[in-house]
C-alpha positions in Angstrom: -18.7 -12.0 64.5 -21.5 -13.7 62.6 -24.5 -15.7 63.8 -24.4 -19.3 62.7 -27.1 -19.9 60.2 -29.9 -22.2 61.2 -33.4 -23.1 60.1 -35.6 -22.8 63.1 -38.8 -22.9 61.1 -37.9 -26.3 59.7 -36.3 -27.9 62.7 -37.3 -26.1 66.0 -41.1 -26.5 65.3 -41.0 -30.2 65.1 -38.5 -30.3 68.0 -41.1 -28.3 70.0 -43.9 -30.6 68.9 -41.8 -33.6 70.0 -41.0 -32.0 73.4 -44.6 -31.3 74.1 -45.6 -34.6 72.7 -43.7 -36.4 75.4 -45.8 -34.9 78.0 -49.2 -35.0 76.2 -48.9 -38.0 74.1 -48.9 -36.4 70.7 -48.8 -38.5 67.6 -47.7 -37.1 64.3 -50.5 -38.9 62.4 -53.3 -37.5 64.6 -54.8 -34.2 63.4 -56.3 -33.3 66.8 -52.9 -33.6 68.3 -51.5 -31.0 65.8 -54.4 -28.7 66.5 -54.0 -29.0 70.3 -50.2 -28.2 69.8 -51.2 -25.0 67.9 -53.6 -24.0 70.4 -51.1 -24.5 73.3 -48.5 -22.6 71.5 -50.9 -19.6 70.8 -51.9 -19.6 74.5 -48.3 -19.8 75.7 -47.3 -17.0 73.4 -50.1 -14.8 74.6 -49.2 -15.5 78.2 -45.6 -14.6 77.6 -46.4 -11.4 75.9 -48.5 -10.4 78.9 -45.6 -11.1 81.4 -43.1 -8.2 81.3 -40.7 -9.7 83.7 -40.3 -12.7 81.4 -39.9 -10.5 78.3 -37.3 -8.2 79.9 -35.4 -11.3 81.2 -35.3 -13.0 77.9 -34.4 -9.8 76.1 -31.4 -9.3 78.4 -30.3 -12.9 77.8 -30.2 -12.2 74.1 -28.6 -8.9 74.8 -25.7 -10.4 76.6 -24.6 -12.4 73.5 -24.6 -9.3 71.4 -22.7 -7.4 73.9 -20.1 -10.2 74.3 -19.8 -10.6 70.5 -19.5 -6.8 70.0 -16.6 -6.3 72.6 -14.4 -8.3 70.2 -12.7 -10.8 72.7 -14.8 -13.8 71.9 -14.3 -16.5 69.3 -17.5 -18.4 70.1 -20.7 -17.6 72.0 -23.2 -20.5 72.2 -26.4 -20.9 74.0 -25.9 -23.7 76.5 -29.3 -24.2 78.1 -31.2 -25.4 75.0 -31.6 -28.8 73.5 -32.2 -32.2 75.3 -29.7 -33.5 77.8 -29.3 -36.7 79.8 -27.4 -37.1 83.0 -26.7 -39.3 85.9 -26.4 -36.3 88.1 -29.1 -35.2 90.5 -28.8 -31.4 91.0 -27.6 -30.0 87.8 -28.8 -27.0 85.6 -27.2 -25.8 82.4 -26.2 -22.0 82.4 -27.2 -19.7 79.6 -24.0 -19.5 77.5 -20.7 -20.9 76.9 -18.1 -18.6 75.6 -14.6 -19.2 74.1 -12.3 -16.3 74.3 -9.6 -15.4 71.6 -7.0 -16.9 73.8 -8.8 -20.3 73.9 -10.0 -20.0 77.5 -13.6 -21.1 78.0 -16.3 -20.1 80.5 -19.9 -20.8 81.3 -21.9 -17.6 81.8 -25.2 -17.3 83.6 -27.0 -14.0 82.7 -29.2 -12.2 85.3 -31.3 -9.0 85.0 -31.5 -6.7 88.0 -33.9 -4.0 87.8 -34.0 -2.9 91.4 -34.7 0.8 91.9 -32.2 1.2 94.8 -28.5 0.3 94.0 -28.0 -0.6 97.6 -30.5 -3.4 97.4 -28.8 -6.7 97.4 -29.3 -8.9 94.3 -29.9 -12.5 95.5 -28.6 -16.0 94.2 -30.2 -18.9 96.0 -27.7 -21.4 97.1 -29.6 -24.3 95.8 -29.7 -22.7 92.3 -26.1 -21.9 92.4 -25.2 -25.4 93.4 -27.1 -26.7 90.2 -25.3 -24.5 87.8 -21.9 -25.1 89.6 -22.3 -28.7 89.3 -22.9 -28.4 85.6 -19.7 -26.3 85.3 -17.6 -28.8 87.4 -18.9 -31.7 85.2 -17.4 -29.9 82.2 -14.3 -28.6 84.2 -15.2 -25.0 83.1 -15.2 -21.9 85.2 -18.6 -20.4 85.8 -19.3 -16.6 85.7 -22.3 -14.6 86.3 -23.2 -11.7 84.0 -25.5 -9.3 85.9 -27.1 -6.5 84.0 -28.3 -3.5 86.3 -30.8 -2.3 83.7 -31.8 1.0 85.3 -28.2 2.1 85.3 -27.4 0.3 82.0 -24.2 -1.4 83.6 -22.9 -4.8 83.0 -20.9 -6.8 85.6 -19.2 -10.1 85.2 -18.8 -11.9 88.6 -17.4 -15.0 90.1 -19.1 -16.9 92.9 -16.3 -16.0 95.1 -17.0 -12.3 94.7 -20.5 -12.7 96.1 -21.4 -12.1 99.6 -22.6 -15.2 101.5 -25.7 -15.2 103.6 -27.7 -18.0 105.3 -29.6 -19.4 102.2 -28.2 -17.3 99.5 -25.4 -15.2 98.1 -25.9 -11.6 97.2 -24.2 -8.8 95.4 -25.0 -5.0 95.0 -24.0 -2.2 92.7 -20.9 -1.1 94.6 -19.6 -4.7 95.2 -20.2 -5.6 91.5 -18.3 -2.5 90.4 -15.4 -3.6 92.5 -15.5 -7.3 91.4 -16.3 -6.7 87.8 -14.4 -8.9 85.2 -16.1 -7.5 82.1 -12.6 -6.9 80.8 -12.3 -10.6 80.1 -14.8 -10.1 77.2 -12.9 -6.9 76.0 -14.9 -4.2 77.9 -13.2 -0.9 78.3 -14.1 2.5 79.7 -13.7 5.3 77.3 -12.7 9.0 78.1 -12.4 12.0 75.7 -12.1 15.7 75.9 -15.4 17.6 76.3 -17.3 18.8 74.5 -18.4 16.7 71.5 -20.5 18.3 69.0 -22.0 17.7 65.5 -23.0 20.3 63.0 -25.8 19.3 60.4 -25.2 21.9 57.6 -28.0 23.0 55.3 -27.6 22.3 51.5 -26.8 25.8 50.2 -28.6 25.2 47.0 -31.8 24.6 48.7 -34.1 27.0 50.4 -34.1 27.1 54.2 -35.9 29.8 56.0 -36.9 30.2 59.6 -40.7 30.6 60.0 -42.5 32.8 62.5 -42.6 30.0 65.0 -38.9 29.8 64.9 -38.9 26.5 63.0 -37.0 25.5 59.8 -37.1 22.6 57.4 -33.8 22.1 55.6 -32.1 19.4 53.7 -28.6 18.3 55.2 -25.9 19.0 52.8 -22.9 18.4 55.0 -21.8 17.1 58.4 -19.0 18.3 60.7 -18.0 16.9 63.9 -15.9 18.6 66.7 -14.0 17.5 69.7 -13.3 20.3 72.1 -13.9 22.8 69.2 -11.5 21.1 67.1 -12.8 19.7 63.8 -12.5 15.8 63.5 -11.5 15.0 60.0 -10.3 11.4 60.2 -13.0 9.0 59.0 -12.4 6.4 61.9 -12.4 9.2 64.4 -15.6 10.7 63.1 -17.3 7.3 63.3 -16.1 6.9 67.0 -17.1 10.4 67.9 -20.6 9.9 66.4 -21.0 6.7 68.2 -19.9 8.3 71.5 -22.4 11.0 71.1 -25.3 8.7 70.3 -24.7 6.0 72.9 -22.4 7.6 75.5 -23.5 9.1 79.0 -22.8 12.8 78.1 -25.8 15.0 78.1 -27.2 16.6 75.0 -27.5 20.4 75.3 -30.2 22.4 73.5 -29.8 22.5 69.9 -28.2 25.6 68.5 -29.1 27.3 65.1 -26.2 28.4 63.0 -26.5 31.7 61.2 -24.5 34.1 59.0 -25.9 37.6 58.6 -29.3 36.2 59.2 -28.9 33.3 56.7 -29.6 29.9 58.3 -26.6 27.6 57.9 -27.5 24.6 59.9 -27.9 23.2 63.4 -25.5 22.3 66.0 -25.9 19.6 68.7 -23.4 19.6 71.6 -22.8 16.8 74.2 -21.2 17.5 77.7 -20.4 15.5 80.7 -22.6 16.0 83.8 -19.6 16.7 86.0 -16.6 17.8 84.0 -13.3 17.4 85.9 -11.3 20.3 87.1 -8.2 18.4 87.5 -7.9 16.7 84.1 -8.7 17.6 80.5 -10.9 14.6 79.8 -14.0 13.0 81.2 -15.4 9.5 81.0 -18.2 9.0 78.6 -19.0 5.4 79.3 -18.2 1.6 79.0 -18.3 -0.1 75.6 -20.7 -2.8 77.1 -23.2 0.0 78.1 -23.0 1.7 74.7 -23.6 -1.6 72.9 -26.6 -2.1 75.1 -28.1 1.3 74.4 -27.5 0.6 70.6 -29.2 -2.8 70.9 -32.1 -1.2 72.8 -32.9 1.0 69.9 -33.8 -2.3 68.0 -35.7 -4.1 70.8 -37.3 -1.6 73.1 -39.7 1.3 72.7 -40.7 3.6 75.6 -39.4 1.1 78.1 -41.5 -1.7 76.7 -40.0 -4.7 75.0 -41.0 -4.9 71.2 -38.5 -7.7 70.3 -36.3 -10.2 72.2 -33.7 -10.6 69.5 -32.7 -9.0 66.2 -31.4 -10.5 62.9 -28.4 -8.0 63.2 -25.0 -9.4 63.9 -23.1 -8.1 67.1 -20.7 -5.8 65.3 -23.5 -3.7 64.1 -24.0 -2.4 67.7 -20.3 -1.8 68.1 -17.7 0.8 67.1 -14.2 -0.2 66.3 -11.8 1.5 68.7 -8.4 -0.2 68.4 -6.9 -1.2 71.7 -4.3 1.4 72.8 -5.5 3.9 70.2 -5.1 7.3 71.6 -6.7 9.4 68.8 -5.5 12.4 66.9 -8.2 15.0 66.3 -10.2 13.0 68.8 -8.1 12.3 71.9 -9.2 9.0 73.6 -8.3 7.4 76.9 -9.1 3.7 77.3 -9.3 2.2 80.7 -9.4 -1.6 81.3 -10.8 -2.1 84.8 -9.5 -5.1 86.8 -11.3 -6.7 89.7 -10.4 -6.2 93.4 -10.8 -9.6 95.1 -10.1 -8.0 98.5 -12.9 -5.4 98.2 -15.2 -5.5 101.3 -18.1 -3.2 100.6 
C-alpha cells in the first residue's frame, strides 16, 4: 500500500491562509495579513509542541493509518475529517478515517488514544459526541467503528457502539471489555504464536581481529548472522525475516547477551528471546498481535524516550510490517496464527 502523492507545500498552505482569512478577514494583496498569518502559525505550532496530549493524540491518529495499511486487508484508507464541508444537518462531525476493505466493504473509523495507568479504568465516549459522528455515518449509510489504542499496553481494539457500556451521559469501555469485543480482525489483525526460544547469533568476521579486553568488552565486525527457533537453525529467507521481526517487535523478553567462544577464541554474540510465562501444556507461546508489532515498529520512527519526535513518517505502511501469509504454518519456524472474533454477548 502506497501513500497517494500530494503537494502540501503548494496547496495546503494557501488553503490554511484561506481558512484563517475567513475568520480574520485576510486579503491576499495585503502584506500585513501575510505577516499576521505567519505569526499566528508560529505561535500555534509552538503551543502545539508544548501540548503533549495533543501530540500523542495526533501521533496515534497517524499510527492507525499505518497499522491498518500494514495489516493488509485495506484497499483504501482516507482521512475523512479534513477539508471543507457544507451540510443542512445540525449535529454532525466527521470521523477520522474512511476505509475500504479488500472485499469492498466500507467503514468510518474514529481513532481514540487511551493512556490510563489502570486497565480497569473506564474509557469514556460522551453521548453528544457519539451522536454527531453517528449522524455523519448514517448520512453516508456507512457503519461506524472506534479504534481505541491502549498505549501503555500497546494494544489496538476495534469496537462498535453496540459493544460499549451505556451509562447516564456517556458510553464507556475498559481493557477487558475491549478484548472480548475486539474486531481488529476486519483489518487483517492476527495473533502470532511460535515455539520458544528465538535467538540470533551475530558471528564475528574470522578475517578480522576480535579480542576481549580486560573489561570483558570486545569490538568486532559482523561476518555472518544465524537465527534459531527452539535451537533449530532457520534457513528459509522468509522465515528468517519473520523470526527477526518477531524478536524485534514481539512481546518476548530479551535475555542477557551471551558470548560465543571456541577454545578461548571469540566467535560472536548470541541474543535469546523468551516468553515471560512459557506454557507447560503446549509447545508454543504467543508473541503478540501484528497490530502491536506494527505499532512498535512505527514508534521507532516517531518517539524517543516516550516523547513524540514526529507525528508521521514518509515511509509507507508496508515498511512497518512483516509478510506472514495467511494460514502459513512454517517449516524451520513453526507458526500459529489466531484470528480473534468478537463475543457480542460478553458481559464484563
